[in-house]
ZAMARLO-867672 format. One record per atom (N, C-alpha, C): z, x, y. Coordinates in pm, whole numbers, plus 50000, padded with zeros to 5 digits. Example, Ala and Ser with C-alpha at 12.3 -4.5 7.8 and 13.67 -1.06 7.14 Angstrom:
<sites>
507805131949431 507805123049550 507805132049670 507085128549775 507145136749894 507875129050003 
</sites>
This chain:
<sites>
308755057128127 309905048928158 309425037528242 309705026428185 309165014628261 310065010728374 309465008428484 310275003928600 310674989328580 311954986328593 312404972028577 312614965928718 312104953928722 312264946628849 313454937228837 314344938428925 315454929128929 315204917929028 315364905928972 315154894029059 316464888029091 316774886529215 318024880029257 317734865629296 318454855929228 318264841929256 319134837529374 318554832529471 319264827829584 319334812329587 320424806529635 320474792029643 319374786329726 318754776029682 317674770129761 318214758829844 318004759229973 318514748430063 317714735930039 318474724630013 317784711729987 317774703730117 316764696630132 316664687630246 317164674030209 317904667530296 318364654030271 319714654430202 319904645230101 321224643430036 321184649729902 322224657429867 322224663629733 322604653129629 322564657229502 322744647629395 324074641029397 325164648829422 326514642829425 326654632929537 326064636129657 326184627129769 325494613829740 324324614729676 323594602429639 324404593729552 325044600129450 325834592229356 326984584929429 327634592629515 328754586629587 328334575029679 327194577029742 326674566229833 326394553729755 325774555429638 325424543829556 326674536629509 327694544429465 328934538129422 329624531129535 329564536529658 330184529929773 329564516529803 328224516429805 327504503729829 327844493429724 327884497929600 328204488429489 329604483029507 330544491429550 331894486529570 331964475729679 331244478029787 331274468129899 330674454929853 329594455929777 328954443429727 329874435729637 330554442929543 331524436429456 332654429929534 333134436629641 334184431529722 333774418729793 332574418729843 332094406729917 331924395129818 331484398029698 331294387729599 332624381529562 333614390629539 334954385829501 335554377229612 335404381729737 335944373429850 335254360129858 333954360129830 333224347429835 333734337929729 334034342829610 334544334729501 335884328729535 336714337629597 338094333129630 338054322329741 337224324929844 337244316029962 336544303229940 335584302329849 334734290329838 335254281429723 335334268229743 335664259429634 334554260029527 334944256729406 333974257529297 332744249429326 331614255829301 330324249029320 329914247629458 330594254329558 330194253029697 330024266929756 329054268129842 328734281229903 329604282530030 329964295030061 330724297430184 329884302530296 328574301730283 327684306230386 327844297430510 327874303330628 328004295030749 326924284930760 327294272430789 326284262030810 325754255830686 326244260430568 325684255130446 326274241430407 327434237730473 328084225130446 327944216130564 327614203330539 327594193630653 328984191230709 329144187730833 330474185030886 331104173430815 332424173830804 333154163030737 333054149930816 333094150830944 333074139131032 332314141931163 331854131831227 331144132731352 331914124231456 331544126331583 332124118331692 333634118531692 334214130331675 335664131631672 336224130631813 337094121331837 337704119631971 339224116931952 339964120732057 341394117132064 341584108332189 342174096632166 342334087032279 343724080632270 343974071732365 345244064432370 346434073932365 346364084932441 347444094332442 348664088232517 349834090132460 351084086332525 352004098232516 353244096332554 354234107132543 354544110132399 354334100732306 354714103132167 353734099132063 352464096632103 351504092332002 350074095232053 349104094531958 347684096831989 346904090131880 345644086531911 344754080531819 343554089531794 343304093031667 342164101231630 341044092131576 339884093031632 338754084831591 337604093331550 336894089731442 335694097131400 334934088631302 333734093231267 332884086431172 332514095431058 332244089530938 331754097130825 330444090630778 329644098230699 328354092830656 328474082930543 329684082230484 329934072430376 331364067530387 331654056330322 332974050730326 333914059230239 334964064430298 335884073030224 337204073430298 338224078030229 339544079930287 339644094630330 339994096730458 340094110530512 341564112830553 342094124330519 343414128330563 343344136430690 344274134030779 344364142030901 345644150230894 345484163530884 346624172730878 346994176431022 348164173131065 348574175531202 349574187031207 349334196631301 350134208631314 350814208731452 352004214731458 352624216731587 352104229431651 352644232931766 352154244331840 352324257731766 353264258431673 353494270231594 352654270631468 351804260231446 350964260131332 351604254031211 352784248031223 353474241731111 352984227731093 352684223830969 352224210130942 353404200530963 353204190531049 354274180731075 354004167731002 352834166030943 352594153930871 351114152630832 350874144030732 349514140930687 349324125830707 348344122330787 348074108430821 346704104430765 346614092530707 345384088730635 344964074630667 343674071730637 343204057930636 343824050930517 344004038030530 344534030530415 343494026730313 342264024930361 341134021330270 339914029530307 338944031230218 337704038630251 336934031030358 336564038330464 335774032430573 334834043030628 333914038830711 332994047930778 333504051430919 333974040930988 334554043231121 336074044131108 336584056131137 337994058931109 338814058931239 339984052731232 340924052731339 342304055631280 342844067331312 344124071631257 345104073431374 346184066131366 347214066731473 348284076631433 348554086331520 349584096531499 350804092631583 351954091031519 353144086831589 354264097831581 355364094831646 356584103131648 356264117631696 355514118831801 355224131931857 356164134531976 356234147032018 357044150732131 356244149932262 356824146232375 356074146032503 355654160232547 354554160232615 354064172632679 354014184232577 353434181232461 353404191532354 351944192832303 351614205032267 350304208132210 350294206032061 349314198532008 349144196531865 347704199231827 347504202531701 346164204331646 346054196931516 344864194031474 344684187031345 343374191131279 343354189931147 342164191831068 341944179930980 340684176730952 340334165230865 340014170730730 340604164330628 340504168630490 339864157430407 338774161130336 338104151330251 337984156530111 337734148230013 337554151929874 336474143229813 335564149429733 334514141729669 334974137029529 334064130729456 334474124729329 334894135029226 334374147129238 334734157829144 336064164229177 336684161029292 337934166929331 337804178729425 336604182729453 336364193729545 336754189629687 337444198329757 337924194729890 337214202829999 337094196430114 336534203230230 337414200030349 337594210230433 338454208630548 337704212430677 337924205030783 337194207130908 337854218230987 337214222131096 337804231331192 338914224131267 339764231431338 340874225531407 340444219631542 341024208231574 340864202031705 342244200531764 342374200031895 343724199831956 343784189232064 345014185432097 345314176132203 346734178732253 347044173932372 348354175532429 348914161632467 350094158232422 350674145332458 351034145032608 351234133132659 351494131532803 352934135332837 353134139532954 354494142033006 355214128933021 356524129033013 357274116733036 356964111733177 356954098333197 356614093433330 357654097533432 357244099733556 358234103333657 359184091733683 360354094733725 361334084433759 361224080833905 360954067933933 360844062834072 362234058334109 362784063534212 364174059934252 364344059634404 365564055134444 365954055034584 364944047234671 364514035734619 363604027334698 364354019834803 363944021334927 364694014835035 363774012935159 364284004835248 363594003135378 364274012035480 363514021535528 364074031135624 364064026135764 363144016735795 362994011535929 362243998135921 362523989336009 361863976236008 361783970536150 360743962536169 360603955036291 360453940236252 360093931836345 359903917736311 358703914936223 357793925036217 356553922736141 356153934336056 357013944136039 356663955835960 357893962135894 357643968935784 358753975935713 358213989535662 359053999635681 358754012935631 359514014535498 358784015035387 359424016135257 359324030635210 360424036335167 360434050135118 360964050334973 360564060134899 361024061934760 360844076334719 361444079734609 361374093634554 360874093734410 360284104634373 360004107034231 360654120234188 361044121034061 361784132734018 360924144934000 359584143434014 358694154934014 357444150834095 356644160234141 355494156834224 354564146834151 354144136734223 353264126234166 352464119734278 351334114234242 350534106234333 350974092034314 351344084934424 351834071234411 351044062134500 351204048934471 350624038434555 351524026734556 351454018634659 352284006834671 351333994934696 351453984834611 350723972534625 351653961134660 351343953034761 352253942234801 351463929534830 352133918334818 351533905234847 352643895334875 352273884634950 353213874234975 353413865634854 354673862234829 354963853934713 354143841134713 353473838234601 352653826434591 351203828934630 350873840434687 349533843734729 348863852834626 347543852034612 346823860634520 346223872534592 346283872934726 345713884034802 346673895534805 346193907034765 347003919134756 346483930434845 347423938334893 347073950334969 347653962134897 346863973434896 347313985534831 347283997134928 348374004634931 348454016635012 348574028434918 347564037434922 347504048534828 347754061734899 348334071234826 348514085034881 347344093434838 347104104034916 346044113434889 346574127134834 347854128734832 348424141334787 349664138834705 350034148534626 351244147634543 352454151434622 353594146634577 354884150034642 356004143034569 357194145034619 358404138434559 358994128534655 358704129334784 359144120034888 357954111634933 358054098434930 356924089934958 357284079235056 356274074335131 356534063835233 355264055435249 355454042835272 354344033435303 354834023435407 353924020335500 354244010335604 353593997135562 354383986835545 353883973835507 353843964835630 352603960535663 352453952035780 351083945135772 350903933935840 351953926035913 352743917535813 353993915135845 354863906935759 355383894635835 355463883635765 356113871435819 357573872235795 358383871735897 359843873735884 360453862735795 359773851435775 360363840435694 359843840535550 359013850135517 358433850235383 359073861435296 358863860335169 359283870635073 358043877235018 358033890335014 356843897834965 357253905634837 356393904434738 356553912134618 355803925034631 356303935634567 355563948334570 355773955734441 354803964134410 354853972734294 354543987334339 355383996734302 355104010634328 354654016634196 353554023734202 352994029834078 352854044634103 353244052234002 353024066934000 351894069533905 350904077433950 349694079633869 349584094933837 348894097733727 348524111733704 347264115133786 347004127633800 345924132133890 344554131233825 344534134233689 343254135333622 342494122433618 343104111833561 342424099233544 342994088133629 343904091333715 344544081633800 345194070333713 345684074733596 346284065133507 347724062133550 348074049033546 349404045233587 350394049733477 351394057433518 352354062533422 353804058333453 354014051633564 355344046233595 355214035133697 356094025133691 356054013933784 357464010233824 357524004833949 358783999433999 358403986634072 359053975534033 358803962534095 359993958534182 359653952234297 360713947634384 360213936934477 361103932634562 360793922134663 361333926934796 360583923134901 361003926335037 361253913535115 362363912935183 362673901535265 363133906635404 362563900435507 363013903435642 364033893635693 364363883635607 365383874135645 366733881135647 367533877735744 368883883135754 368933898235745 368073904935825 367883919335825 366993923435709 366253933635728 365323938435627 366083944035508 365643939635388 366293944535266 365333943935148 365573952135053 364823952034927 365693944934825 365113934934763 365843927434663 365103928334531 365763925834422 365173926834291 365253913534219 364213911034137 364263898834056 365233900033943 365663888633896 366503888633776 365713893433658 366313900133562 365583905033445 364843893733376 363593895933351 362793885633280 363093886633127 362873875733059 363093875832915 362293864332850 362083866132725 361433855732640 362313853632517 362733840932495 363613837832385 363163824932315 363503823632185 363233810932117 364323800632153 363973788332140 365003777732166 365393771432033 366463763132040 366893756531917 365863746531869 364933742831955 363863733431915 362653740931856 362713753931848 361623761531788 360523765531888 360783763032019 359853766932122 360183781032169 359193787432239 359433800432300 359353798232449 360393803132519 360463801132663 360603814432733 359923816032846 359983828232929 360503824833064 361453832733111 362063829533239 361043829833356 360153839533354 359193840633465 358283828533476 358183820333373 357333808533381 357943797933473 359203799833517 359863790533604 359763794733752 358893804733779 358713808533919 358233796434001 358743795834122 358403784334207 359473773434201 360443775034106 361543765634096 362873773434103 363883766534155 365233772034146 365773770334006 366493780133957 366983779633821 368473781733815 369173773233739 370563775433709 370573780533564 370973793333549 370953800233421 372403802233371 372703796333256 374113796633206 374123803333069 375033813133056 375293819232926 376563813232870 376523809632740 377673802632683 377753805032534 378853800132472 378993800332328 379753787932283 379353782732167 380043770532115 381483773232072 381843785932057 383193789632018 384123792032135 383613789932260 384363792532381 384773779032439 386103775932446 386523762832503 386013760032641 386083769832730 385573767632866 384063764632862 383343771332773 381913768932759 381623755032715 382453750032623 382233736332569 382293725932680 383243727732773 383323718832888 382163720132980 381793732833007 380743735833104 379373730233055 379123731832923 377823728032873 377643712732877 378743705232857 378613690832869 378363686633012 378953693933108 378703690533248 377243693833284 376733704933233 375353708733259 374403698433193 374753693533075 373943683433012 373873670333093 375033666733150 375033654933239 374133657233364 374233669333419 373363672333536 371893672533494 371623677533375 370243677533325 369713663433310 370563654333259 370123640533242 369913633133375 370663637033480 370543630233610 369543637033702 368953648333662 368103655833750 366983647333806 366903646933940 365813639234002 364903648434078 365283660934105 364523670534179 363953680734082 362663680434058 362063689433955 361963703834004 362483706334127 362463720134173 363593728334115 364603721334052 365753728333993 365653726833844 365733738433769 365693738233627 367013743933571 367513737533469 368753742533402 368353748633269 368723760933250 368453768433128 369743774333074 370053772632948 371263778432891 370853788532781 371713798432765 371443809132667 372663810532583 372533808632452 373663810232358 373663824032300 374833830232294 374953843732242 374923844332090 375333855932035 375213858531890 376003847931807 375293842231709 375883832631616 374803829131514 375163821831409 374143817431316 373283806631378 372003807931364 371083798431430 371303784231382 371503782431250 371693769131200 373033762931250 374023771231278 375303766231334 375073762031477 374313769331554 374053765731693 373253752431697 372253751431613 371433739031608 372293727131572 373183729031474 374043717931434 374973713831547 375523723431620 376423720531732 375673712831840 374483717331875 373693710531979 373353696431938 373013694531811 372663681231765 373853671731763 375033676731718 376153668131709 376753664531845 376453672931948 376983670232081 375903664232175 374793660932116 373743654532196 373133663132306 373053676132284 372503685032386 370983685232380 370373681032486 368903681032495 368373690732601 369283696532678 368843706532778 368393719132703 367553727632765 367083739432699 368243748932654 368323751632525 369293760732471 368513772332401 368543784132461 367873795432408 368753804232322 368213810932225 368963818432127 368883833432158 370013838932204 370093853432228 370943859632117 370393859831998 371153863531877 371603877831884 370793886531940 371153900931947 371893904432074 372103894732163 372783896632292 372073906132384 370783908232363 370033917232452 369933911632593 369633898832603 369493892932737 370843892732809 371893889132739 373213889032798 373563903132853 373233913232775 373473926832821 372723930532945 371423925832952 370633929133071 371183922133198 371963911533181 372613904933295 374043909233306 374483919233232 375863924333239 376883913433217 376583904433124 377513894033092 378623899533001 379903898833049 381023904032974 382063892732943 381903881633010 382813870732989 382073857332999 382393848232908 381703835132907 382673824432953 382133813533013 380703812333053 380353820533173 379073823533186 378573830933301 377373823333357 377363821433487 376293813233551 375663821033662 374313819733667 373533826333772 372613815733833 372463816733963 371513808034033 370363816634089 369143813534049 367973820934085 367103812634181 366553819234284 365713812034375 364263811034319 363403805634400 362033803334355 361263816434326 361743827434382 361103840334355 361733847634240 362733841234173 363353847634057 364453857334097 364953856434218 365993865534266 367343858434252 368313866334198 369643860534184 370333858634319 370713846134350 371303843234479 372773840634468 373283837734348 374683834934329 375083838234185 376263843834170 376803847434036 378103839934016 378203832933908 379443825333875 379913816633986 379083808234045 379623798534146 380593788934082 381573785034157 382603776034104 382183761434113 382213754234001 381993740034002 382683734433879 383513724533901 384263718333791 383833704033762 383133698133858 382693684733842 381203683433873 380653671933839 379233669533864 378963669134015 379913663834089 379753663034235 379703677134298 380603685834248 380593699334300 379283706734266 378783703934150 377493710334111 376383704934196 376383691934224 375363685934311 375403692234450 376633693834503 376733700034638 376233714434633 376563721634527 376143735534515 374673736834511 373983728834429 372523729634422 371883724434548 372493714334611 371963709434735 372043719934844 373173726634854 373333737334955 372333748734928 372163751534801 371243762734765 369813759134801 369413746934773 368083742534804 367803742234956 368833739135029 368643738635176 368373752335233 368773762935161 368503776735210 367163781735167 
</sites>
């Protein structure tokens, strides 16, 4: 009887990865590779690689300048003349507009308008080649300026025979400075602050009690000391210390086709008359002023008249038919009349040599009364 040997097969422990694990690993790697390839195809424009650094930048020397409360200028250069679009986003990432060059250029200047004050914006530059493929830059950002502070409550808090303490307020903390000079002089003095605040003061000295001094208060930002608000005024120590303001300046065309600016008459006394050819009282007053203009012997006094809204050709015809040769300026939109609070015609203002209103609607019905009025005014 033969002895039979029974052999029991035992599982053999394998080292490393078994066959099923290897297959799964290979399939996993393949899936990742396919995913990356598909993402690359989706993300990259046709014919362009998405590898970092494989594309040259769309533009160089990108800067944002001329910031205001509602605008900014984007400047940059490209290696060839082309039209570039600037896509501008608000703080929430919403596109608020697309701004472009009008013609292909290398040096680009794109002005962005209608922005909100003190707001964060970003932009991207978008270009397209001849084949229509587009490229877009990374985002750049800028913040528009805050609205300028309001300078108010300017007054003289104290004065002596040769000095004045000027105080003013701003509606938020600001660095301010005051520059002053004697009327007619080119020498200026500036008093600057070293800290921010809302209540401000400057001592102006020495002052001549018989002179008039012009001054400008400026509020500046801290970063670049850029002027962001101004207030102009005049200081007089005559008849007690007081701050006086110049009459609103303006520039208007005349019936003769010239352009005249009120401030160009500084150094002369000015009789400024608002009138209309359709106003009976004005018709009488303008003839009287024309007679005074013809008789003027003192070149220190200038007569200027301003006609309100009407057809220009009708005003010219009226002046020609009535022999008016004195300056007649055209305030067709009534903007200048509004700045002088003119509500009834005729309206007359007398301005001194510093451009300060000294009399409003003085009464004169005859040439003699007007002569006495101007003579009395000049004597002061």
